[in-house]
C-alpha positions in Angstrom: 4.0 10.2 -36.1 2.3 10.8 -39.5 0.2 13.5 -37.9 3.2 15.3 -36.6 3.0 14.3 -32.9 6.3 13.9 -31.1 5.0 12.6 -27.7 2.6 9.8 -26.8 -1.2 10.5 -26.3 -1.3 10.3 -22.5 1.5 12.9 -22.2 -0.2 15.2 -24.7 -3.4 15.0 -22.6 -1.6 15.6 -19.4 0.2 18.6 -20.7 -3.1 20.1 -22.0 -4.4 20.0 -18.5 -1.2 21.4 -16.9 -1.4 24.3 -19.4 -4.9 25.0 -18.5 -4.1 24.8 -14.7 -1.0 27.0 -15.3 -3.3 29.9 -16.3 -4.4 30.3 -12.7 -0.8 30.1 -11.2 1.3 33.3 -10.5 5.0 33.1 -10.9 7.8 35.1 -9.3 11.3 34.9 -10.9 14.0 34.4 -8.3 16.9 34.0 -10.6 16.6 33.9 -14.4 20.2 32.8 -14.6 19.7 29.9 -12.3 16.2 29.2 -13.6 14.4 29.2 -10.1 10.9 30.5 -9.5 8.4 30.8 -6.9 5.0 29.9 -7.9 1.7 30.2 -6.0 -1.5 28.4 -6.8 -4.6 30.4 -7.0 -6.7 27.5 -8.0 -9.8 27.3 -5.9 -8.4 29.4 -3.2 -10.8 30.3 -0.3 -10.2 33.5 1.6 -9.6 31.6 4.9 -7.0 29.3 3.4 -3.6 30.9 2.3 -2.6 30.0 -1.2 0.0 27.3 -1.6 3.4 28.2 -3.1 6.1 25.9 -4.5 9.7 26.5 -5.6 10.5 25.5 -9.1 14.1 24.8 -10.3 14.3 24.2 -14.0 18.0 23.8 -14.1 17.9 20.7 -11.7 14.4 19.6 -13.0 12.8 19.9 -9.5 9.5 21.2 -8.2 8.3 21.0 -4.6 5.2 19.2 -5.6 7.5 16.4 -6.6 5.5 15.5 -9.7 8.0 17.0 -12.0 11.0 14.6 -10.8 8.8 11.7 -10.1 7.1 11.5 -13.6 9.8 13.2 -15.7 7.4 15.5 -17.3 6.4 19.1 -16.3 3.8 19.7 -13.7 1.4 22.7 -14.0 3.9 24.6 -11.8 6.7 24.1 -14.3 4.5 25.0 -17.3 3.6 28.3 -15.6 7.3 29.0 -14.9 8.3 28.3 -18.5 5.5 30.5 -19.8 6.6 33.3 -17.5 10.2 33.3 -19.2 9.0 32.1 -22.7 10.8 28.8 -22.5 9.7 25.8 -24.5 8.1 23.5 -21.9 8.6 20.5 -24.4 12.4 20.6 -23.5 11.6 19.4 -20.1 9.7 16.4 -21.1 11.8 13.1 -20.9 12.5 11.4 -24.1 11.0 8.2 -22.8 7.6 9.7 -23.6 8.4 10.2 -27.3 6.6 8.1 -29.9 9.8 7.1 -31.5 11.2 5.7 -28.1 7.9 3.8 -27.6 8.2 2.2 -31.0 11.7 1.1 -30.3 10.3 -1.1 -27.6 8.4 -3.1 -30.1 11.0 -3.2 -33.0 12.8 -6.2 -31.5 11.9 -9.4 -33.0 10.5 -12.1 -30.7 11.6 -15.7 -31.2 8.9 -18.1 -32.6 7.9 -20.5 -29.9 8.3 -24.3 -30.6 5.3 -26.6 -30.9 4.6 -27.8 -27.3 3.6 -31.2 -28.6 7.2 -31.9 -30.0 8.8 -30.6 -26.8 10.8 -33.2 -25.0 10.8 -33.0 -21.2 13.8 -34.5 -19.5 12.9 -37.2 -16.8 13.0 -36.0 -13.2 16.3 -36.9 -11.5 14.9 -36.6 -8.0 11.8 -37.7 -6.2 9.3 -35.1 -4.8 8.4 -36.1 -1.2 5.8 -34.0 0.5 6.3 -32.9 4.0 3.5 -34.4 6.0 3.9 -32.0 8.8 2.8 -29.0 6.6 -0.5 -30.9 5.6 -3.7 -29.6 6.9 -5.8 -31.8 9.2 -9.1 -32.1 7.5 -10.9 -33.3 10.4 -11.9 -31.3 13.6 -11.2 -28.0 14.6 -8.2 -26.1 12.9 -5.2 -25.9 14.9 -4.0 -22.5 16.0 -0.6 -21.4 14.8 -0.4 -18.4 17.1 2.8 -18.0 19.2 2.0 -18.1 22.9 3.5 -15.6 25.4 3.5 -15.0 29.1 -0.1 -13.8 29.0 -1.1 -17.2 27.8 0.3 -19.1 30.7 -2.4 -19.8 33.3 -1.5 -19.6 36.9 -1.5 -22.9 38.7 -4.5 -23.4 40.8 -5.1 -26.1 43.6 -7.9 -27.5 41.4 -11.5 -27.0 41.5 -13.2 -25.9 44.6 -16.4 -27.3 46.2 -19.4 -25.5 45.4 -20.7 -26.0 49.0 -17.9 -25.4 51.2 -15.4 -23.8 48.8 -12.5 -26.2 49.9 -10.3 -27.9 47.3 -10.0 -31.7 46.8 -13.5 -32.6 46.2 -16.7 -31.3 44.5 -20.4 -30.6 45.4 -21.6 -34.3 45.1 -18.8 -35.5 47.3 -18.7 -32.8 49.9 -18.6 -34.1 53.5 -20.6 -31.0 54.6 -23.4 -31.5 51.9 -25.7 -33.4 54.2 -25.3 -30.8 57.0 -26.0 -27.8 54.6 -29.0 -29.7 53.0 -30.5 -30.9 56.2 -30.1 -27.4 57.8 -31.9 -25.7 54.9 -34.6 -28.3 54.8 -35.4 -28.2 58.5 -35.5 -24.3 58.5 -38.0 -24.5 55.7 -40.4 -26.7 58.0 -40.6 -24.2 60.8 
C-alpha cells in the first residue's frame, strides 16, 4: 500500500500477462452503448487453423472464454476490448483482489488459546463399544466384499465325472470299467 499498489501481487502479475496477450487480439465493436465486442485471437495462429473468436459483454461482465466471470478479473479478451474503447480495465477487477480487502481478513483479533494442561476434560457419559463385525480378520486370506450377481452363480452339475468312462457317481480309481480299459490297452501293447 505504501508503494501505491491497489491490487494484490498475483493480480498485478496476471494483468501484466493479459495486457501483453491483448496486443495480438483484434477487436470489433458490436455495440458501444451495450459494451459488446467480438474479439479474435491471433496468438500463434497457423494457416490451417482458423483463429478463435470470443464475445465479450462488459456490461454483464461476461466473456465466452469464461475466465472473466469465473475469476472476477479481466482476461486478455476483456483487456483488449477495454483498450479499443479506452476504458479503464481496473474498473472490472473485483474488490476482493484489493490489498485493503485482503488486510481486512487479518484485522480481526483471534482469541488466546487456554493452556491445555489446565483444561478440564469432562468424564465420558457413555461407553464406546467396538463393533466386532467390522474388525478385520488378521489370519488367512482377506474376505472379498464384492456383491455377487447372476454371473457368479454356478450352474448345478451332477458332480464330478469319471475320467475313464465319463459317467457321474464315481471317479477314475473306483470306475467299474477301469480294469477292462487297462487290460485292453496292456494286451494290445503285447501283440
